[in-house]
C-alpha positions in Angstrom: -20.7 -16.7 0.3 -24.4 -15.4 0.9 -26.0 -12.8 -1.4 -25.8 -10.1 1.0 -22.3 -9.8 2.1 -19.6 -12.2 1.9 -18.3 -14.5 4.8 -17.2 -13.0 7.8 -13.3 -14.4 7.9 -11.9 -11.4 9.9 -11.7 -10.1 13.4 -13.6 -6.9 12.3 -15.9 -8.1 9.7 -18.7 -7.9 12.0 -18.5 -4.1 12.8 -17.6 -3.3 9.1 -20.8 -5.3 8.3 -22.7 -3.6 10.9 -21.8 0.0 9.9 -22.0 -0.6 6.1 -25.5 -1.8 7.2 -26.5 1.0 9.1 -24.8 3.8 6.4 -27.2 1.8 3.9 -30.6 1.8 5.9 -30.2 5.7 6.5 -29.2 6.4 3.1 -31.8 4.2 2.1 -34.6 5.6 4.5 -33.3 9.1 3.2 -33.4 8.4 -0.4 -37.1 7.4 -0.1 -38.0 10.5 1.8 -36.5 13.0 -0.5 -38.1 11.1 -3.7 -41.5 10.9 -1.9 -41.3 14.3 -1.7 -40.0 15.2 -5.0 -42.9 13.5 -6.6 -45.1 14.9 -4.0 -44.1 18.7 -4.3 -43.9 17.9 -8.0 -47.7 16.6 -8.2 -48.9 19.7 -5.9 -47.2 22.5 -7.6 -47.4 21.7 -11.1 -48.6 24.0 -14.2 -52.4 24.4 -13.9 -54.2 26.8 -16.6 -55.2 30.0 -14.2 -52.2 29.6 -11.8 -49.5 31.9 -11.5 -46.0 31.2 -10.2 -45.6 32.4 -6.6 -41.6 33.9 -5.7 -40.6 33.3 -2.0 -37.4 33.9 -0.6 -37.7 30.7 1.7 -38.0 29.5 4.7 -34.9 29.7 7.1 -36.6 27.5 9.5 -36.8 24.7 6.6 -33.6 25.2 5.4 -31.8 25.4 9.0 -33.7 21.5 9.6 -32.9 20.0 6.1 -29.3 21.3 6.5 -29.0 20.0 10.4 -30.7 16.7 9.8 -27.9 15.4 7.5 -25.1 17.0 9.7 -26.2 15.3 12.8 -26.4 11.9 11.0 -22.9 12.2 9.4 -21.7 13.2 12.6 -23.2 10.4 14.7 -22.1 8.8 12.1 -18.6 9.5 12.2 -18.4 9.2 16.0 -19.7 5.4 15.9 -17.4 4.5 13.4 -14.6 6.2 15.2 -14.9 3.3 17.7 -14.5 0.8 15.6 -11.6 2.7 13.2 -9.5 2.8 16.4 -10.3 -0.8 16.6 -9.3 -1.8 13.6 -6.6 0.6 13.5 -5.1 -0.5 16.9 -2.2 -2.7 17.2 -3.7 -4.0 20.4 -6.0 -6.5 18.9 -3.8 -8.3 16.9 -2.7 -11.4 18.7 1.4 -11.7 19.5 1.2 -14.7 17.3 -0.1 -14.2 14.5 1.6 -14.7 11.1 2.7 -11.9 9.1 2.3 -11.2 5.6 3.9 -8.5 3.7 1.7 -7.2 0.6 3.6 -5.1 -1.7 1.3 -3.4 -4.2 2.6 -2.4 -7.8 1.0 -1.2 -10.9 0.0 -4.7 -12.2 1.3 -7.4 -9.5 1.2 -7.7 -5.7 4.5 -9.2 -4.3 3.8 -11.3 -1.1 6.5 -12.0 1.6 6.2 -14.5 3.7 8.4 -14.9 7.0 11.3 -17.1 7.1 11.9 -20.2 9.5 12.8 -17.3 12.1 8.8 -16.3 11.7 9.5 -12.6 11.6 9.2 -10.4 8.6 12.1 -8.2 7.3 15.1 -10.8 8.0 17.4 -12.2 5.4 15.5 -15.7 5.4 12.0 -14.0 4.0 10.8 -15.3 0.5 8.5 -13.3 -2.2 6.1 -14.3 -4.3 4.5 -12.7 -7.2 0.7 -12.5 -7.5 0.0 -15.5 -5.1 -1.5 -15.0 -1.5 -1.1 -18.3 0.6 -2.9 -18.1 3.9 -2.2 -20.7 6.7 -5.2 -22.6 8.1 -6.2 -22.1 11.7 -4.0 -19.4 12.3 -4.3 -15.7 12.7 -2.5 -13.5 9.9 -1.7 -9.8 10.2 -1.4 -8.3 6.7 0.9 -5.3 6.3 0.3 -3.5 2.9 2.8 -1.2 1.3 2.7 0.5 -2.2 5.3 1.3 -4.4 3.8 3.4 -7.5 0.2 3.2 -7.4 -2.4 4.2 -5.1 -4.5 1.0 -4.9 -6.4 -1.3 -2.6 -6.3 -5.2 -2.0 -9.8 -5.5 -3.8 -9.6 -6.9 -7.6 -9.7 -10.0 -9.4 -8.3 -13.0 -8.1 -6.7 -11.5 -5.2 -9.7 -10.6 -3.5 -9.7 -13.1 -0.6 -8.9 -9.9 1.8 -11.8 -8.4 0.9 -14.0 -11.3 1.1 -12.8 -11.8 4.1 -13.5 -8.4 5.4 -10.6 -6.9 5.2 -10.5 -4.0 3.2 -6.9 -2.8 2.6 -5.3 0.5 0.9 -2.2 1.9 0.0 -1.3 5.2 -1.4 1.9 5.5 -3.3 4.9 5.6 -1.7 3.3 4.6 1.5 1.9 1.9 2.9 -0.6 0.6 5.4 1.4 -0.4 8.2 -1.6 -0.9 10.0 -1.9 -4.9 11.2 -5.1 -6.2 9.2 -6.0 -9.7 10.8 -7.5 -12.4 9.2 -9.0 -15.4 11.4 -11.0 -17.6 9.1 -9.9 -20.3 6.6 -11.5 -20.8 3.3 -13.1 -17.7 2.4 -14.1 -17.5 -1.4 
């Protein structure tokens, strides 16, 4: 793992990392511009002896500009990320021979369900393990996340392999993320 972003172990980690970096750069630039403006205006218009305050109604042109720039930026990021959203959420991107793992979130535990000899989830030969995720080596994995009683994401503590792999997972209460999530690389720690 590098100091910047975790090891790319999923098919979508590159796109997610790219979007993260783009948003970070855009917000970083906006932060610097706003803070420089804040300091500049604070110094330029500070209280001085013999100077009286001037009341203004503002500038419609300036207000339109500082409203339009963030709006256009947010819409552009949304349009760009929509392509990746469809790619990540789409079931077309998962190879047909991927190993399925069912992940069921509870308030204080994770239940991992693995297929039995038939290789299919949801059959009588499946087996479930509590709080231990095992991922086969050199094989694509599809994770199907559901939740019983909590809104949670698969990001915490020792169970954070999937987040480190670039596969953020979330499940809402009583529902699930039945979206396939693909992990392609073994050894992300």
